[in-house]
C-alpha positions in Angstrom: -27.3 39.1 32.8 -30.8 39.2 31.4 -32.9 36.0 31.0 -32.7 36.3 27.2 -29.0 36.7 27.2 -28.6 33.9 29.7 -30.8 31.6 27.6 -29.0 32.4 24.4 -25.7 31.8 26.1 -26.8 28.4 27.4 -28.1 27.4 24.0 -24.8 28.3 22.5 -23.0 26.2 25.1 -25.3 23.3 24.5 -24.8 23.5 20.7 -21.0 23.7 21.2 -21.1 20.7 23.5 -23.3 18.7 21.0 -21.1 19.6 18.1 -18.0 18.6 20.0 -19.6 15.4 21.2 -20.7 14.5 17.6 -17.2 15.3 16.3 -15.7 13.0 19.0 -18.1 10.2 18.1 -17.1 10.5 14.4 -13.5 10.4 15.3 -14.0 7.3 17.4 -15.7 5.5 14.5 -12.9 6.5 12.2 -10.3 5.4 14.7 -12.0 2.0 15.0 -12.0 1.5 11.3 -8.3 2.4 11.1 -7.6 0.0 14.0 -9.3 -2.8 12.0 -7.0 -2.0 9.0 -4.0 -2.2 11.4 -5.2 -5.7 12.5 -5.4 -6.7 8.8 -1.8 -5.4 8.3 -0.6 -7.3 11.3 -1.9 -10.6 9.8 -0.1 -9.8 6.5 3.1 -9.3 8.5 2.5 -12.6 10.2 1.8 -14.3 6.9 4.9 -12.7 5.2 2.6 -11.4 2.5 4.4 -10.2 -0.6 4.1 -6.4 -1.4 2.0 -7.0 -4.4 -0.4 -9.4 -2.7 -0.7 -7.1 0.3 -1.9 -4.3 -2.0 -4.5 -6.6 -3.5 -5.8 -7.7 -0.1 -6.1 -4.0 1.0 -7.9 -3.1 -2.2 -10.6 -5.8 -2.1 -11.2 -5.5 1.6 -11.6 -1.8 1.7 -13.7 -2.0 -1.5 -16.3 -4.1 0.3 -16.8 -1.5 3.0 -16.8 1.3 0.5 -19.5 -0.3 -1.8 -21.8 -0.7 1.2 -21.2 3.0 1.9 -22.2 3.8 -1.7 -25.5 2.0 -1.3 -26.3 4.3 1.7 -25.0 7.6 0.1 -24.8 7.0 -3.6 -25.0 10.7 -4.6 -22.0 11.6 -2.6 -20.1 8.4 -2.9 -20.7 6.7 -6.3 -19.8 3.0 -6.8 -16.3 2.4 -8.1 -17.5 -0.6 -10.0 -19.0 1.7 -12.6 -15.6 3.0 -13.7 -13.4 -0.2 -13.3 -11.9 -1.6 -16.5 -13.4 -5.0 -15.7 -17.2 -5.1 -15.5 -19.0 -6.6 -12.5 -20.9 -9.7 -13.7 -23.0 -10.2 -10.6 -25.4 -7.4 -9.5 -24.8 -5.8 -6.1 -27.2 -6.9 -3.3 -30.3 -4.9 -2.8 -29.9 -2.0 -0.4 -30.8 -2.4 3.2 -31.3 0.5 5.5 -28.6 0.2 8.2 -29.2 1.2 11.8 -25.5 1.1 12.7 -23.6 2.1 9.6 -20.2 2.3 11.4 -20.5 -1.3 12.5 -21.7 -2.4 9.1 -18.7 -0.8 7.2 -16.3 -2.4 9.7 -18.0 -5.8 9.4 -17.7 -5.7 5.6 -14.0 -4.8 5.8 -13.1 -7.5 8.3 -15.4 -10.2 6.8 -13.8 -9.7 3.4 -10.3 -9.8 4.7 -11.0 -12.9 6.7 -12.0 -14.7 3.5 -9.1 -13.3 1.4 -6.1 -13.6 3.8 -4.4 -17.0 4.4 -4.6 -16.4 8.1 -7.9 -14.4 7.9 -9.4 -16.5 10.7 -7.4 -14.4 13.2 -10.0 -11.6 12.5 -12.9 -13.7 13.8 -12.9 -12.3 17.3 -13.3 -8.8 15.9 -16.0 -10.0 13.5 -17.9 -11.7 16.4 -17.8 -8.6 18.5 -19.4 -6.5 15.7 -22.2 -9.0 15.3 -23.6 -7.8 18.6 -24.3 -4.4 17.0 -26.0 -5.6 13.9 -29.4 -7.2 13.1 -29.6 -10.5 11.2 -30.8 -8.9 8.0 -28.0 -6.4 8.1 -25.4 -9.1 8.5 -26.9 -11.0 5.6 -26.8 -7.9 3.4 -23.2 -7.2 4.4 -22.0 -10.8 3.8 -23.7 -10.8 0.4 -21.9 -7.6 -0.6 -18.6 -9.0 0.7 -19.1 -12.2 -1.2 -19.9 -10.2 -4.4 -16.5 -8.4 -4.0 -14.7 -11.7 -3.2 -16.2 -13.4 -6.3 -15.1 -10.3 -8.3 -11.6 -10.7 -6.8 -11.5 -14.4 -7.8 -11.9 -13.4 -11.5 -8.8 -11.1 -11.6 -6.3 -13.8 -12.5 -4.9 -14.3 -9.0 -6.2 -17.9 -8.7 -4.6 -18.8 -12.0 -1.0 -17.7 -11.1 0.2 -21.1 -10.1 -0.8 -22.5 -13.4 1.3 -20.1 -15.4 4.8 -20.7 -16.8 7.4 -20.8 -14.1 10.1 -18.2 -14.1 13.7 -19.2 -14.9 16.5 -16.7 -14.4 18.0 -15.7 -17.7 21.6 -16.4 -18.5 24.0 -13.5 -18.7 25.6 -11.0 -16.2 23.0 -8.3 -16.9 20.0 -10.3 -15.6 18.7 -10.8 -12.1 20.0 -13.7 -10.0 18.9 -14.8 -6.5 20.8 -13.1 -3.7 22.0 -14.0 -0.2 21.2 -14.9 2.5 18.4 -17.2 1.4 18.7 -17.1 -2.4 15.0 -17.0 -2.7 13.1 -17.6 -5.9 11.7 -14.5 -7.5 8.4 -13.2 -6.1 5.3 -13.2 -8.4 6.9 -13.1 -11.8 3.5 -13.3 -13.5 1.8 -10.6 -11.4 1.4 -8.5 -14.6 -1.3 -11.0 -15.7 -3.7 -9.7 -13.1 -6.4 -7.4 -14.3 -5.9 -3.8 -12.9 -8.9 -1.8 -11.6 -8.3 1.3 -13.6 -5.4 0.8 -15.9 -6.1 -0.4 -19.4 -3.2 -2.8 -19.2 -0.2 -3.6 -17.1 2.1 -1.9 -19.7 0.0 1.3 -20.1 2.7 3.4 -18.6 6.0 2.0 -19.8 9.2 3.4 -18.3 12.3 4.3 -20.2 14.6 1.2 -20.7 17.1 0.8 -17.9 20.7 2.0 -18.4 22.5 -0.7 -20.4 24.7 -3.0 -18.5 28.3 -2.1 -19.2 31.3 -2.5 -16.9 33.5 -0.1 -18.8 34.5 2.5 -16.2 33.4 5.3 -18.5 29.9 3.9 -19.0 26.7 5.2 -17.4 26.0 1.9 -15.8 29.4 1.7 -14.1 28.8 5.2 -12.7 25.4 4.1 -11.3 27.1 1.0 -9.8 29.9 3.0 -8.1 27.3 5.4 -6.7 25.5 2.6 -4.9 28.8 1.3 -3.4 30.1 4.8 -2.5 26.8 5.8 -0.8 26.7 2.7 1.4 30.4 2.9 2.1 29.9 6.4 3.6 28.0 4.8 6.5 26.2 8.1 7.0 24.0 7.8 10.1 21.1 9.9 8.8 21.1 8.0 5.4 21.2 4.7 7.2 18.3 5.7 9.4 16.3 6.7 6.3 17.1 3.4 4.6 16.1 1.3 7.6 12.8 3.3 8.1 11.6 2.6 4.6 13.0 -0.9 4.3 9.5 -2.5 4.2 10.9 -5.9 3.1 8.6 -8.7 4.3 11.3 -11.2 3.2 14.1 -9.9 5.4 15.9 -12.8 7.1 18.3 -13.0 10.1 20.8 -15.7 9.8 22.4 -17.3 12.9 24.7 -20.1 12.1 22.8 -22.5 9.9 19.4 -21.2 11.1 17.4 -18.5 9.3 14.6 -16.4 11.0 12.1 -14.1 9.2 12.2 -10.6 10.6 8.5 -9.9 10.0 8.4 -6.5 8.4 5.6 -4.4 6.9 5.2 -4.0 3.1 5.5 -0.7 1.3 1.8 -0.6 0.7 1.2 -1.3 4.4 3.5 1.6 5.3 1.5 4.0 3.2 -1.9 2.6 4.4 -0.5 3.4 7.9 0.3 6.9 6.8 -3.2 7.4 5.5 -4.6 6.4 8.9 -2.3 8.8 10.6 -3.4 11.6 8.3 -7.1 10.7 8.7 -6.8 10.9 12.5 -4.9 14.2 12.4 -7.4 15.8 9.9 -10.3 14.4 12.0 -11.9 12.9 8.9 -15.4 11.4 9.5 -15.9 7.7 8.9 -17.1 8.0 5.4 -14.2 10.1 4.2 -11.8 7.8 6.1 -13.2 4.8 4.2 -13.0 6.6 0.9 -9.4 7.7 1.5 -8.2 4.2 2.3 -10.1 2.5 -0.5 -8.9 4.8 -3.2 -5.3 4.6 -1.9 -5.5 0.8 -1.8 -6.9 0.6 -5.4 -4.0 2.9 -6.6 -1.4 0.7 -4.8 -2.8 -2.4 -6.5 -2.6 -0.9 -10.0 0.8 0.7 -9.3 2.3 -2.6 -8.3 0.9 -4.3 -11.4 2.6 -1.7 -13.6 5.8 -1.9 -11.6 6.0 -5.7 -11.7 5.3 -5.7 -15.4 8.5 -3.7 -15.9 10.6 -5.6 -13.3 10.2 -8.9 -15.2 10.5 -7.2 -18.6 13.9 -5.6 -18.0 14.9 -8.3 -15.4 17.9 -6.3 -14.4 20.6 -7.5 -12.0 20.8 -6.1 -8.5 23.8 -4.0 -7.3 24.8 -6.7 -4.8 25.4 -9.3 -7.5 27.5 -7.1 -9.7 29.6 -5.5 -6.8 30.3 -9.0 -5.4 31.4 -10.3 -8.8 33.5 -7.4 -9.9 34.3 -4.9 -7.2 34.3 -6.4 -3.7 33.4 -10.0 -2.8 32.7 -9.1 0.8 30.5 -6.1 0.2 26.9 -6.3 1.4 24.1 -3.7 1.0 22.8 -2.0 4.2 19.4 -3.5 3.5 18.8 -7.1 2.4 18.2 -7.3 -1.3 14.6 -8.2 -2.0 13.9 -11.4 -4.1 12.9 -9.9 -7.4 14.5 -7.9 -10.3 15.8 -4.4 -9.7 14.2 -2.2 -12.3 12.1 -0.2 -11.5 12.1 0.5 -7.8 8.7 -0.7 -6.4 8.9 1.6 -3.4 9.5 4.5 -5.7 6.5 3.6 -7.8 4.0 3.2 -5.0 5.4 6.0 -2.8 5.1 8.6 -5.5 1.6 7.3 -6.5 0.5 7.3 -2.8 1.8 10.9 -2.3 -0.2 12.1 -5.3 -3.4 10.7 -3.9 -2.9 11.8 -0.3 -1.8 15.3 -1.4 -5.0 15.7 -3.3 -7.1 14.6 -0.3 -5.2 16.4 2.5 -3.4 19.2 0.7 0.2 19.9 -0.4 1.5 21.1 3.0 0.0 18.5 5.3 2.6 17.8 8.0 2.6 14.6 10.0 4.7 12.4 12.3 5.1 8.9 10.8 4.9 6.3 13.6 4.3 3.4 11.3 7.6 1.7 12.0 7.7 2.4 15.7 6.6 -1.1 16.6 9.5 -2.5 14.6 12.0 -0.6 16.8 12.5 2.4 14.5 12.3 6.1 15.5 9.3 8.3 14.5 10.1 10.5 11.5 8.4 13.9 10.7 7.5 15.3 7.3 6.2 18.6 6.1 4.2 16.9 3.2 3.5 13.6 1.6 5.8 14.5 -1.2 8.7 14.9 1.2 8.0 11.5 2.7 7.8 9.9 -0.8 11.0 11.5 -1.9 12.7 10.1 1.2 11.2 6.7 0.6 12.5 6.7 -2.9 16.0 7.7 -2.2 16.2 5.2 0.7 16.6 2.5 -1.9 19.9 4.0 -3.0 21.0 4.6 0.6 20.2 0.9 1.4 22.3 -0.3 -1.5 19.5 -2.2 -3.3 18.7 0.1 -6.3 20.5 2.1 -8.9 19.4 5.7 -9.2 17.8 5.3 -12.7 15.4 2.7 -11.2 14.4 5.2 -8.6 13.9 8.1 -10.9 11.9 6.1 -13.5 9.9 4.5 -10.7 8.8 8.0 -9.5 7.7 8.9 -13.0 5.7 5.7 -13.4 4.0 6.1 -10.0 3.0 9.7 -10.8 1.6 8.7 -14.2 -0.5 5.9 -12.7 -1.8 8.1 -10.0 -2.7 11.0 -12.4 -4.5 8.6 -14.6 -6.6 7.2 -11.7 -7.3 10.6 -10.3 -8.7 11.7 -13.7 -11.0 8.7 -13.7 -12.2 9.1 -10.1 -12.4 12.9 -9.7 -16.2 12.7 -9.7 -16.0 10.5 -6.7 -14.1 13.0 -4.5 -16.4 14.1 -1.6 -14.2 17.2 -0.9 
């Protein structure tokens, strides 16, 4: 081998090694960010955070890290504040050149979450470890940005929820009533009063009205009701596994005698944020794209839940469990515990279909993955050929679990897709792909 050929070959090996090393470094940074998000999810599970509140916390926490990214690379990652429906009153802090961008983005994420979450102090050890990698002026800049985002969050109507009119269940067999075992009060009946990020209003994408309550055996409602009972009575192993995998009910309770124990489950939004992390690792996204992916998904989850909750308390429809116990079988129970809020539309159907639209746009229509999100809760890993396949399974799981009628699922899918399509159109200039 000549000296020229040997030198060229060695340079090639060096370049290959450097590129591989750089790629590994980027993957490590992304992995650390995803791990921070998992820590935030764990605190929400600990706090028994409602599905709607969880989406809000994800949105503002990831937004803080993304907006610092925008100040570093504004041409490729424009600020979301410029296209939000609600203007930002306070200016963003003046840009500071960061020496350790990865540590800065993670610090912003964790610092914001620590201030927003009820048990956010549990994140302090992670925050303290990152301080070792940042200069004083960098930390001040990051905390100013985080505080700007938190102040923005404080103006969305969340802090005023407790001052709004309390919900009282309507009289009549067609309307929602609390269900066993805990007969909990309805969750966040005034959530539609919050200001969305992108949607013009909570009712921008109204669904069709639910099928009218009617116990005539020839009626459409009665057919929907029978379908719920028949599917659960089948006791099909595969359908039961699907229902359990996508349960995502933070309010699930185990009752032993007179004692009740919370089962501590992830929220629907938390499940899809977990899937985004799985996809980001598999696709080997760099840190910037990982932050963008999670931020956009979180913002979409937030707006999708506002739209869904607006419909839930408008139609205020009774759950299958209540009707079946009253008129068909007093001893019947759904496979899954009925969540404590009205039935129509299915929240999981709305946010799953919206999430699938976003992730498909980012990763492609045929992105296969193994969903390990529920493994820590004792459930088997499930594999999917696409995000749409996963979303379809998540949606139909509500029927398999006995907690939703089919029309609530179908209309939930349509609403979720409309929300996602609208937001994609507004944010398409932001996509760095």
